[in-house]
Structure formats: structure tokens, C-alpha cells
C-alpha positions in Angstrom: 98.8 89.3 126.9 96.7 86.3 127.7 93.2 86.1 126.4 90.8 84.6 128.9 89.0 81.4 127.8 85.3 81.0 128.2 85.3 78.3 130.8 82.0 76.6 131.5 80.6 77.7 128.1 79.8 74.9 125.7 81.6 75.1 122.3 79.5 76.3 119.4 78.6 73.7 116.9 80.1 74.3 113.4 77.8 75.6 110.7 79.8 73.9 107.9 80.7 70.3 107.5 83.6 68.4 106.2 83.4 68.3 102.4 81.0 71.3 102.1 81.7 73.9 99.4 82.0 77.4 100.7 82.8 80.9 99.3 85.3 83.4 100.8 83.4 86.6 101.6 86.6 88.7 101.7 90.1 88.5 100.5 92.0 86.2 102.9 95.6 87.2 103.7 98.3 85.4 105.5 98.5 86.7 109.1 101.8 84.9 109.5 100.3 81.5 110.4 100.6 80.0 106.9 104.3 78.7 106.8 104.6 78.4 103.0 103.5 82.0 102.1 104.9 85.3 103.1 103.1 87.4 105.7 100.4 89.5 104.1 100.2 87.3 101.0 96.8 86.8 99.4 95.7 83.2 100.2 92.2 83.3 98.7 90.5 86.1 96.8 87.0 87.3 97.7 84.5 85.0 95.8 86.9 82.0 95.7 85.2 78.6 96.1 86.8 76.2 98.5 86.0 72.9 100.3 86.0 72.4 104.1 88.7 69.8 104.8 88.7 70.0 108.6 86.9 71.7 111.5 88.3 72.7 114.9 87.5 75.1 117.7 89.2 78.3 118.9 88.6 78.2 122.7 89.5 81.8 123.2 86.8 82.9 120.8 84.4 80.0 121.4 84.2 79.8 117.6 84.5 77.0 115.2 87.5 77.2 112.9 87.6 75.7 109.5 90.5 74.5 107.3 89.3 75.3 103.8 91.1 74.1 100.6 91.2 77.0 98.1 93.0 76.3 94.8 95.8 74.3 96.4 96.1 76.4 99.5 94.6 75.4 102.9 93.4 78.4 104.8 92.1 78.6 108.4 88.8 80.5 108.4 86.1 81.7 110.8 82.4 81.4 110.0 82.2 85.2 109.4 84.6 84.8 106.5 82.6 82.1 104.7 79.2 81.5 103.1 77.9 78.2 101.7 77.8 77.7 98.0 74.2 78.0 96.9 72.6 75.0 95.2 72.9 75.3 91.5 75.6 78.0 91.7 78.4 75.7 90.4 78.2 73.8 87.2 76.9 70.2 87.7 79.8 67.8 88.1 77.9 64.6 89.0 79.1 65.0 92.6 76.7 66.0 95.4 77.3 69.4 96.9 
């Protein structure tokens, strides 16, 4: 079944930027799109901290899509699966968040 695209609708701007630290709101499982892990495998546990390494766009949903690096595993995420790391939540590392 083909999902219709939202032609004529401007793509939504991403809420998160490259390099931004984010937290997984739920357990993130492989839906079959991650080639190095079995389908259904846990890719990032709820509460895991990751870093946005790339942003894209899902035209069928008119939603930004984020590639987030969680502990050595890059996971494709939607905004509803993430929340930004609050200032002061992580120990100071000398790097800007």
C-alpha cells in the first residue's frame, strides 16, 4: 500500500540540531531497518542519552527524522521518541551541551 505524500506542504523544521544531546523517551527496538541487529532487538533503552548525528525528513509523515548515536548504535528516531537533555543533567565535561 502506498502512503500518500503531503504535496504542497512545507516540511517541518527539526526541533533538534546536529550535536545536541537527547534522551530516549521509550525503549527503541529494531523494526528491521537496522542491518546489524536482529529484528525486535533493543537498540536503546528508555532513558538512554544519545547525540544527534544527522537530521532528515520523512515526506510521508512530514516529520523530521533524526539519526541518534546511542552507545555505539545509530538509531533513526522521530521527535516524539526524544526529549532534549536538560541543562545540568549530565556531569560537567568541559564541553558545551
